[in-house]
C-alpha positions as protocol buffer text, in pm:
chain_id: "A"
residue {
  index: 1
  type: UNK
  ca { x: -4989 y: 5556 z: 562 }
}
residue {
  index: 2
  type: UNK
  ca { x: -4594 y: 5132 z: 141 }
}
residue {
  index: 3
  type: UNK
  ca { x: -4328 y: 5408 z: 130 }
}
residue {
  index: 4
  type: UNK
  ca { x: -4094 y: 5501 z: 402 }
}
residue {
  index: 5
  type: UNK
  ca { x: -4160 y: 5888 z: 387 }
}
residue {
  index: 6
  type: UNK
  ca { x: -4552 y: 5795 z: 398 }
}
residue {
  index: 7
  type: UNK
  ca { x: -4757 y: 6074 z: 308 }
}
residue {
  index: 8
  type: UNK
  ca { x: -4538 y: 6316 z: 415 }
}
residue {
  index: 9
  type: UNK
  ca { x: -4444 y: 6343 z: 42 }
}
residue {
  index: 10
  type: UNK
  ca { x: -4780 y: 6490 z: -42 }
}
residue {
  index: 11
  type: UNK
  ca { x: -4701 y: 6815 z: 173 }
}
residue {
  index: 12
  type: UNK
  ca { x: -4338 y: 6865 z: 34 }
}
residue {
  index: 13
  type: UNK
  ca { x: -4244 y: 7206 z: -73 }
}
residue {
  index: 14
  type: UNK
  ca { x: -4330 y: 7309 z: -450 }
}
residue {
  index: 15
  type: UNK
  ca { x: -3988 y: 7389 z: -502 }
}
residue {
  index: 16
  type: UNK
  ca { x: -3869 y: 7063 z: -495 }
}
residue {
  index: 17
  type: UNK
  ca { x: -3871 y: 6843 z: -802 }
}
residue {
  index: 18
  type: UNK
  ca { x: -3981 y: 6479 z: -809 }
}
residue {
  index: 19
  type: UNK
  ca { x: -4180 y: 6260 z: -1027 }
}
residue {
  index: 20
  type: UNK
  ca { x: -4371 y: 5935 z: -927 }
}
residue {
  index: 21
  type: UNK
  ca { x: -4542 y: 5696 z: -1175 }
}
residue {
  index: 22
  type: UNK
  ca { x: -4738 y: 5411 z: -986 }
}
residue {
  index: 23
  type: UNK
  ca { x: -4944 y: 5145 z: -1123 }
}
residue {
  index: 24
  type: UNK
  ca { x: -5233 y: 5037 z: -887 }
}
residue {
  index: 25
  type: UNK
  ca { x: -5460 y: 4734 z: -942 }
}
residue {
  index: 26
  type: UNK
  ca { x: -5820 y: 4795 z: -852 }
}
residue {
  index: 27
  type: UNK
  ca { x: -6022 y: 4445 z: -735 }
}
residue {
  index: 28
  type: UNK
  ca { x: -6323 y: 4412 z: -590 }
}
residue {
  index: 29
  type: UNK
  ca { x: -6400 y: 4282 z: -213 }
}
residue {
  index: 30
  type: UNK
  ca { x: -6370 y: 3909 z: -329 }
}
residue {
  index: 31
  type: UNK
  ca { x: -6020 y: 4007 z: -443 }
}
residue {
  index: 32
  type: UNK
  ca { x: -6108 y: 3928 z: -799 }
}
residue {
  index: 33
  type: UNK
  ca { x: -5928 y: 4192 z: -1066 }
}
residue {
  index: 34
  type: UNK
  ca { x: -6231 y: 4376 z: -1218 }
}
residue {
  index: 35
  type: UNK
  ca { x: -6017 y: 4549 z: -1466 }
}
residue {
  index: 36
  type: UNK
  ca { x: -5689 y: 4526 z: -1652 }
}
residue {
  index: 37
  type: UNK
  ca { x: -5699 y: 4882 z: -1677 }
}
residue {
  index: 38
  type: UNK
  ca { x: -5407 y: 5056 z: -1460 }
}
residue {
  index: 39
  type: UNK
  ca { x: -5417 y: 5394 z: -1313 }
}
residue {
  index: 40
  type: UNK
  ca { x: -5112 y: 5602 z: -1350 }
}
residue {
  index: 41
  type: UNK
  ca { x: -5030 y: 5889 z: -1131 }
}
residue {
  index: 42
  type: UNK
  ca { x: -4781 y: 6121 z: -1218 }
}
residue {
  index: 43
  type: UNK
  ca { x: -4674 y: 6387 z: -1022 }
}
residue {
  index: 44
  type: UNK
  ca { x: -4421 y: 6644 z: -1081 }
}
residue {
  index: 45
  type: UNK
  ca { x: -4217 y: 6964 z: -913 }
}
residue {
  index: 46
  type: UNK
  ca { x: -4036 y: 7184 z: -1153 }
}
residue {
  index: 47
  type: UNK
  ca { x: -3980 y: 7511 z: -961 }
}
residue {
  index: 48
  type: UNK
  ca { x: -4108 y: 7723 z: -684 }
}
residue {
  index: 49
  type: UNK
  ca { x: -4295 y: 7902 z: -962 }
}
residue {
  index: 50
  type: UNK
  ca { x: -4437 y: 7622 z: -1166 }
}
residue {
  index: 51
  type: UNK
  ca { x: -4733 y: 7468 z: -1009 }
}
residue {
  index: 52
  type: UNK
  ca { x: -4773 y: 7076 z: -976 }
}
residue {
  index: 53
  type: UNK
  ca { x: -4953 y: 6891 z: -1239 }
}
residue {
  index: 54
  type: UNK
  ca { x: -5122 y: 6590 z: -1079 }
}
residue {
  index: 55
  type: UNK
  ca { x: -5372 y: 6353 z: -1273 }
}
residue {
  index: 56
  type: UNK
  ca { x: -5534 y: 6097 z: -1095 }
}
residue {
  index: 57
  type: UNK
  ca { x: -5763 y: 5934 z: -1360 }
}
residue {
  index: 58
  type: UNK
  ca { x: -6003 y: 5646 z: -1226 }
}
residue {
  index: 59
  type: UNK
  ca { x: -6375 y: 5573 z: -1168 }
}
residue {
  index: 60
  type: UNK
  ca { x: -6441 y: 5328 z: -877 }
}
residue {
  index: 61
  type: UNK
  ca { x: -6788 y: 5152 z: -797 }
}
residue {
  index: 62
  type: UNK
  ca { x: -6881 y: 5137 z: -418 }
}
residue {
  index: 63
  type: UNK
  ca { x: -6755 y: 4760 z: -432 }
}
residue {
  index: 64
  type: UNK
  ca { x: -6410 y: 4837 z: -523 }
}
residue {
  index: 65
  type: UNK
  ca { x: -6078 y: 4924 z: -324 }
}
residue {
  index: 66
  type: UNK
  ca { x: -5740 y: 4998 z: -429 }
}
residue {
  index: 67
  type: UNK
  ca { x: -5498 y: 4789 z: -289 }
}
residue {
  index: 68
  type: UNK
  ca { x: -5236 y: 5030 z: -243 }
}
residue {
  index: 69
  type: UNK
  ca { x: -5225 y: 5421 z: -265 }
}
residue {
  index: 70
  type: UNK
  ca { x: -4876 y: 5486 z: -240 }
}
residue {
  index: 71
  type: UNK
  ca { x: -4965 y: 5772 z: -23 }
}
residue {
  index: 72
  type: UNK
  ca { x: -5053 y: 5633 z: 336 }
}
residue {
  index: 73
  type: UNK
  ca { x: -4973 y: 5260 z: 356 }
}
residue {
  index: 74
  type: UNK
  ca { x: -5249 y: 5041 z: 495 }
}
residue {
  index: 75
  type: UNK
  ca { x: -5252 y: 5005 z: 846 }
}
residue {
  index: 76
  type: UNK
  ca { x: -5232 y: 4676 z: 1015 }
}
residue {
  index: 77
  type: UNK
  ca { x: -5432 y: 4727 z: 1354 }
}
residue {
  index: 78
  type: UNK
  ca { x: -5290 y: 4371 z: 1481 }
}
residue {
  index: 79
  type: UNK
  ca { x: -4973 y: 4587 z: 1573 }
}
residue {
  index: 80
  type: UNK
  ca { x: -5132 y: 4860 z: 1771 }
}
residue {
  index: 81
  type: UNK
  ca { x: -5445 y: 4699 z: 1917 }
}
residue {
  index: 82
  type: UNK
  ca { x: -5437 y: 4574 z: 2302 }
}
residue {
  index: 83
  type: UNK
  ca { x: -5069 y: 4658 z: 2328 }
}
residue {
  index: 84
  type: UNK
  ca { x: -4865 y: 4809 z: 2622 }
}
residue {
  index: 85
  type: UNK
  ca { x: -4559 y: 5031 z: 2485 }
}
residue {
  index: 86
  type: UNK
  ca { x: -4303 y: 5219 z: 2645 }
}
residue {
  index: 87
  type: UNK
  ca { x: -4117 y: 5543 z: 2517 }
}
residue {
  index: 88
  type: UNK
  ca { x: -3808 y: 5675 z: 2685 }
}
residue {
  index: 89
  type: UNK
  ca { x: -3736 y: 6051 z: 2549 }
}
residue {
  index: 90
  type: UNK
  ca { x: -3900 y: 5968 z: 2202 }
}
residue {
  index: 91
  type: UNK
  ca { x: -3856 y: 6260 z: 1989 }
}
residue {
  index: 92
  type: UNK
  ca { x: -4096 y: 6483 z: 1816 }
}
residue {
  index: 93
  type: UNK
  ca { x: -4173 y: 6803 z: 1654 }
}
residue {
  index: 94
  type: UNK
  ca { x: -4453 y: 6971 z: 1812 }
}
residue {
  index: 95
  type: UNK
  ca { x: -4688 y: 7222 z: 1641 }
}
residue {
  index: 96
  type: UNK
  ca { x: -5040 y: 7353 z: 1715 }
}
residue {
  index: 97
  type: UNK
  ca { x: -5371 y: 7283 z: 1500 }
}
residue {
  index: 98
  type: UNK
  ca { x: -5640 y: 7565 z: 1555 }
}
residue {
  index: 99
  type: UNK
  ca { x: -6002 y: 7403 z: 1579 }
}
residue {
  index: 100
  type: UNK
  ca { x: -6357 y: 7457 z: 1624 }
}
residue {
  index: 101
  type: UNK
  ca { x: -6532 y: 7212 z: 1831 }
}
residue {
  index: 102
  type: UNK
  ca { x: -6256 y: 6986 z: 1789 }
}
residue {
  index: 103
  type: UNK
  ca { x: -6262 y: 7017 z: 1383 }
}
residue {
  index: 104
  type: UNK
  ca { x: -5930 y: 7103 z: 1260 }
}
residue {
  index: 105
  type: UNK
  ca { x: -5910 y: 7445 z: 1060 }
}
residue {
  index: 106
  type: UNK
  ca { x: -5560 y: 7449 z: 948 }
}
residue {
  index: 107
  type: UNK
  ca { x: -5430 y: 7077 z: 983 }
}
residue {
  index: 108
  type: UNK
  ca { x: -5321 y: 7098 z: 631 }
}
residue {
  index: 109
  type: UNK
  ca { x: -5103 y: 7426 z: 669 }
}
residue {
  index: 110
  type: UNK
  ca { x: -4952 y: 7279 z: 995 }
}
residue {
  index: 111
  type: UNK
  ca { x: -4857 y: 6939 z: 840 }
}
residue {
  index: 112
  type: UNK
  ca { x: -4701 y: 7131 z: 546 }
}
residue {
  index: 113
  type: UNK
  ca { x: -4497 y: 7357 z: 788 }
}
residue {
  index: 114
  type: UNK
  ca { x: -4378 y: 7020 z: 972 }
}
residue {
  index: 115
  type: UNK
  ca { x: -4320 y: 6858 z: 658 }
}
residue {
  index: 116
  type: UNK
  ca { x: -4098 y: 7108 z: 516 }
}
residue {
  index: 117
  type: UNK
  ca { x: -3864 y: 7128 z: 849 }
}
residue {
  index: 118
  type: UNK
  ca { x: -3883 y: 6734 z: 859 }
}
residue {
  index: 119
  type: UNK
  ca { x: -3799 y: 6688 z: 525 }
}
residue {
  index: 120
  type: UNK
  ca { x: -3527 y: 6966 z: 504 }
}
residue {
  index: 121
  type: UNK
  ca { x: -3344 y: 6776 z: 809 }
}
residue {
  index: 122
  type: UNK
  ca { x: -3388 y: 6426 z: 663 }
}
residue {
  index: 123
  type: UNK
  ca { x: -3545 y: 6353 z: 1002 }
}
residue {
  index: 124
  type: UNK
  ca { x: -3856 y: 6139 z: 901 }
}
residue {
  index: 125
  type: UNK
  ca { x: -3935 y: 5840 z: 1138 }
}
residue {
  index: 126
  type: UNK
  ca { x: -4061 y: 5495 z: 1032 }
}
residue {
  index: 127
  type: UNK
  ca { x: -4307 y: 5396 z: 1070 }
}
residue {
  index: 128
  type: UNK
  ca { x: -4461 y: 5751 z: 1093 }
}
residue {
  index: 129
  type: UNK
  ca { x: -4624 y: 5836 z: 1430 }
}
residue {
  index: 130
  type: UNK
  ca { x: -4856 y: 6138 z: 1419 }
}
residue {
  index: 131
  type: UNK
  ca { x: -5027 y: 6215 z: 1761 }
}
residue {
  index: 132
  type: UNK
  ca { x: -5261 y: 6476 z: 1843 }
}
residue {
  index: 133
  type: UNK
  ca { x: -5352 y: 6531 z: 2212 }
}
residue {
  index: 134
  type: UNK
  ca { x: -5720 y: 6711 z: 2123 }
}
residue {
  index: 135
  type: UNK
  ca { x: -5678 y: 6906 z: 2455 }
}
residue {
  index: 136
  type: UNK
  ca { x: -5921 y: 7189 z: 2377 }
}
residue {
  index: 137
  type: UNK
  ca { x: -6244 y: 7237 z: 2145 }
}
residue {
  index: 138
  type: UNK
  ca { x: -6047 y: 7513 z: 2002 }
}
residue {
  index: 139
  type: UNK
  ca { x: -5714 y: 7350 z: 1922 }
}
residue {
  index: 140
  type: UNK
  ca { x: -5483 y: 7043 z: 1969 }
}
residue {
  index: 141
  type: UNK
  ca { x: -5096 y: 7027 z: 1982 }
}
residue {
  index: 142
  type: UNK
  ca { x: -4969 y: 6774 z: 1690 }
}
residue {
  index: 143
  type: UNK
  ca { x: -4666 y: 6569 z: 1755 }
}
residue {
  index: 144
  type: UNK
  ca { x: -4483 y: 6409 z: 1481 }
}
residue {
  index: 145
  type: UNK
  ca { x: -4216 y: 6159 z: 1567 }
}
residue {
  index: 146
  type: UNK
  ca { x: -3867 y: 6230 z: 1430 }
}
residue {
  index: 147
  type: UNK
  ca { x: -3495 y: 6085 z: 1434 }
}
residue {
  index: 148
  type: UNK
  ca { x: -3317 y: 6376 z: 1531 }
}
residue {
  index: 149
  type: UNK
  ca { x: -3323 y: 6771 z: 1663 }
}
residue {
  index: 150
  type: UNK
  ca { x: -3461 y: 6999 z: 1389 }
}
residue {
  index: 151
  type: UNK
  ca { x: -3331 y: 7367 z: 1370 }
}
residue {
  index: 152
  type: UNK
  ca { x: -3639 y: 7604 z: 1402 }
}
residue {
  index: 153
  type: UNK
  ca { x: -3857 y: 7354 z: 1514 }
}
residue {
  index: 154
  type: UNK
  ca { x: -4022 y: 7296 z: 1844 }
}
residue {
  index: 155
  type: UNK
  ca { x: -3908 y: 6994 z: 1969 }
}
residue {
  index: 156
  type: UNK
  ca { x: -4025 y: 6764 z: 2274 }
}
residue {
  index: 157
  type: UNK
  ca { x: -3993 y: 6427 z: 2371 }
}
residue {
  index: 158
  type: UNK
  ca { x: -4254 y: 6159 z: 2561 }
}
residue {
  index: 159
  type: UNK
  ca { x: -4158 y: 5897 z: 2784 }
}
residue {
  index: 160
  type: UNK
  ca { x: -4345 y: 5704 z: 3005 }
}
residue {
  index: 161
  type: UNK
  ca { x: -4582 y: 5356 z: 2917 }
}
residue {
  index: 162
  type: UNK
  ca { x: -4913 y: 5373 z: 2705 }
}
residue {
  index: 163
  type: UNK
  ca { x: -5181 y: 5162 z: 2661 }
}
residue {
  index: 164
  type: UNK
  ca { x: -5291 y: 5139 z: 2282 }
}
residue {
  index: 165
  type: UNK
  ca { x: -5603 y: 5049 z: 2143 }
}
residue {
  index: 166
  type: UNK
  ca { x: -5748 y: 5047 z: 1770 }
}
residue {
  index: 167
  type: UNK
  ca { x: -6091 y: 5213 z: 1664 }
}
residue {
  index: 168
  type: UNK
  ca { x: -6265 y: 5225 z: 1328 }
}
residue {
  index: 169
  type: UNK
  ca { x: -6499 y: 5480 z: 1195 }
}
residue {
  index: 170
  type: UNK
  ca { x: -6593 y: 5826 z: 1160 }
}
residue {
  index: 171
  type: UNK
  ca { x: -6397 y: 6099 z: 1326 }
}
residue {
  index: 172
  type: UNK
  ca { x: -6712 y: 6197 z: 1498 }
}
residue {
  index: 173
  type: UNK
  ca { x: -6689 y: 5919 z: 1733 }
}
residue {
  index: 174
  type: UNK
  ca { x: -6390 y: 6045 z: 1898 }
}
residue {
  index: 175
  type: UNK
  ca { x: -6558 y: 6142 z: 2204 }
}
residue {
  index: 176
  type: UNK
  ca { x: -6707 y: 5793 z: 2231 }
}
residue {
  index: 177
  type: UNK
  ca { x: -6378 y: 5617 z: 2171 }
}
residue {
  index: 178
  type: UNK
  ca { x: -6212 y: 5849 z: 2454 }
}
residue {
  index: 179
  type: UNK
  ca { x: -6472 y: 5702 z: 2690 }
}
residue {
  index: 180
  type: UNK
  ca { x: -6424 y: 5335 z: 2589 }
}
residue {
  index: 181
  type: UNK
  ca { x: -6055 y: 5404 z: 2623 }
}
residue {
  index: 182
  type: UNK
  ca { x: -6101 y: 5550 z: 2983 }
}
residue {
  index: 183
  type: UNK
  ca { x: -6304 y: 5231 z: 3072 }
}
residue {
  index: 184
  type: UNK
  ca { x: -6022 y: 5016 z: 2881 }
}
residue {
  index: 185
  type: UNK
  ca { x: -5755 y: 5155 z: 3102 }
}
residue {
  index: 186
  type: UNK
  ca { x: -5962 y: 5099 z: 3444 }
}
residue {
  index: 187
  type: UNK
  ca { x: -6050 y: 4753 z: 3331 }
}
residue {
  index: 188
  type: UNK
  ca { x: -5668 y: 4701 z: 3304 }
}
residue {
  index: 189
  type: UNK
  ca { x: -5615 y: 4808 z: 3656 }
}
residue {
  index: 190
  type: UNK
  ca { x: -5412 y: 5132 z: 3542 }
}
residue {
  index: 191
  type: UNK
  ca { x: -5460 y: 5528 z: 3621 }
}
residue {
  index: 192
  type: UNK
  ca { x: -5506 y: 5707 z: 3327 }
}
residue {
  index: 193
  type: UNK
  ca { x: -5299 y: 6052 z: 3292 }
}
residue {
  index: 194
  type: UNK
  ca { x: -5363 y: 6139 z: 2909 }
}
residue {
  index: 195
  type: UNK
  ca { x: -5503 y: 6054 z: 2592 }
}
residue {
  index: 196
  type: UNK
  ca { x: -5355 y: 6095 z: 2244 }
}
residue {
  index: 197
  type: UNK
  ca { x: -5534 y: 6026 z: 1898 }
}
residue {
  index: 198
  type: UNK
  ca { x: -5284 y: 5855 z: 1648 }
}
residue {
  index: 199
  type: UNK
  ca { x: -5433 y: 5936 z: 1295 }
}
residue {
  index: 200
  type: UNK
  ca { x: -5293 y: 5647 z: 1097 }
}
residue {
  index: 201
  type: UNK
  ca { x: -5410 y: 5771 z: 742 }
}
residue {
  index: 202
  type: UNK
  ca { x: -5521 y: 6099 z: 579 }
}
residue {
  index: 203
  type: UNK
  ca { x: -5897 y: 6123 z: 517 }
}
residue {
  index: 204
  type: UNK
  ca { x: -5835 y: 6044 z: 121 }
}
residue {
  index: 205
  type: UNK
  ca { x: -5663 y: 5719 z: 195 }
}
residue {
  index: 206
  type: UNK
  ca { x: -5885 y: 5640 z: 450 }
}
residue {
  index: 207
  type: UNK
  ca { x: -6174 y: 5634 z: 202 }
}
residue {
  index: 208
  type: UNK
  ca { x: -5995 y: 5454 z: -66 }
}
residue {
  index: 209
  type: UNK
  ca { x: -5916 y: 5165 z: 185 }
}
residue {
  index: 210
  type: UNK
  ca { x: -6273 y: 5164 z: 303 }
}
residue {
  index: 211
  type: UNK
  ca { x: -6128 y: 5194 z: 698 }
}
residue {
  index: 212
  type: UNK
  ca { x: -6058 y: 5454 z: 904 }
}
residue {
  index: 213
  type: UNK
  ca { x: -5825 y: 5360 z: 1163 }
}
residue {
  index: 214
  type: UNK
  ca { x: -5798 y: 5553 z: 1479 }
}
residue {
  index: 215
  type: UNK
  ca { x: -5544 y: 5453 z: 1754 }
}
residue {
  index: 216
  type: UNK
  ca { x: -5584 y: 5583 z: 2091 }
}
residue {
  index: 217
  type: UNK
  ca { x: -5278 y: 5583 z: 2291 }
}
residue {
  index: 218
  type: UNK
  ca { x: -5338 y: 5614 z: 2633 }
}
residue {
  index: 219
  type: UNK
  ca { x: -5037 y: 5758 z: 2884 }
}
residue {
  index: 220
  type: UNK
  ca { x: -5060 y: 5558 z: 3230 }
}
């Protein structure tokens, strides 16, 4: 999850016009440029009744990676791994995601709904923080950090002290990560109250970067 508005720009309403033209360099894992070809991404929203045409033209071999996607900025795990943070009434917009066995069914729709409200209110927080409490097999609460109250949205605040630890891998490891986080908190001599999952990039960017970082945020 760069840009200051992060991957919120992907889910802005279709009635809003914007145009982005970026050049991305493709390199191999040794850092050497493998092609002088640049990939241009052009997106344009014209009106509510005209559909966005997005052309993303590139072919990548397995040993290539994009240096910057201009969607979700590259995540720096050092900023979140093994940290203790304190929030005092940190403001979030709150919504509900339906799930089946922790697999989200309507995350995209919920994200678009929230992003539309956040964008209209110009309340995007930077860096973006998206938390999921995964409190049920059938759904979870989504918390998106914002800078001010938003009319027509469910608002909430989070306060307290939190321990953070970065994990990397497929989402199916979430249960394993939660168990490891419980042990981590106990080893710190703390009592665990609640765990939040901070998904640092969207799935497409995680694939492009070759790393799927998830931060577990444990309230103590």
